[in-house]
C-alpha positions, 0 to 999 in steps of 0.5 A: 508530532505529538507523542499520542499522534506518533502512538496513534499512527505507528499503531496504524502502520502496525495494523497496516502490515498485519492485515496485508500479511493476513491477506497475503495469508488467506491467499496463499491457502488457496490451493484450487480454483479461482483465486479470491479478489484482493477485495475479499482478501481484505474484507477478511483481514478487515473484519479479523483485525476489528474482531480481535480488537485491533481496530476500531471498524472505521480504523479498518476500513481505512487501512483496507484503503490504503493497502488496495491503494497501494497494491493498485498502485503496484499493479499499475506501476507493472503494468504500465512499465512491464517491469521488475517490481524493484523498478516500481520501487525506485531503490535497492530492495535490499535497503527495505523491509523484504518481507513487505515488498514480498508480499507486495509482489505475490498480491499484485502479481494475482491475475493479470485480469485484475492487475488490469482492473486495478491499473485502471483504478490506480489512475484516480487514487492518489495519496495525502498526507495524514494517510499511511503507506508502504515502500516506494516514492511519492512526488509532490502534485505541487512541487514534484519533491519526493519522498522514499519511504522505506517502511510502512507509515504515516505521509508527512507534507511535503518537507519543500512545499508543505502540500499535501497531495502526492503521486507515484513519480512514473520513468518517462 
C-alpha cells in the first residue's frame, strides 16, 4: 500500500470510530421519550465531522454507510442467533478494542423493532475490498476464506484468491 493511500485509510478508520462514538453519545444523551433512529444519530455525527473539517461531505456519507452496514449486521446476527455479542464477533472480546465492542452492543441493542428492520436491510448488504469496517470476521464470497478484524480498518482483497466481496459468516 502506498504511504499516501495508507494515510487515507487510517484517517477514514479513525473517522469511523469518531462518528460511531458521536452517534453513541447522542443516543445516551436522550433521557426521556422515544430514542432516535440510527439514521438520525448518524446524520448528526456526519454533520459534525464535516463541520469540524475532519471529512468531506462525500467521505462522511461513505463512513456513515459503513457504520450503518456494520450495525445492521450486528443486529441481524444477534437476531438470527439469539446470542451474545461475543458470539457474533466470533473471537474473544478481550482480544479486541473493548470500547468499540461496547459501542456496537449499545447501538445494536437500541430497540427490538429497529433491530428487526435493520436485520432485513443487512440481508442485502455486503462488504467490499477497500471499504472500512470494524470488529468481526468477514468471509470471502468466492472461496470462503475468513479474515478477522480486531480494530477498525480497511478491508483488503482476499489473501487466498484475491476476491473483493465478503459477507459475515453465520454459524449453523
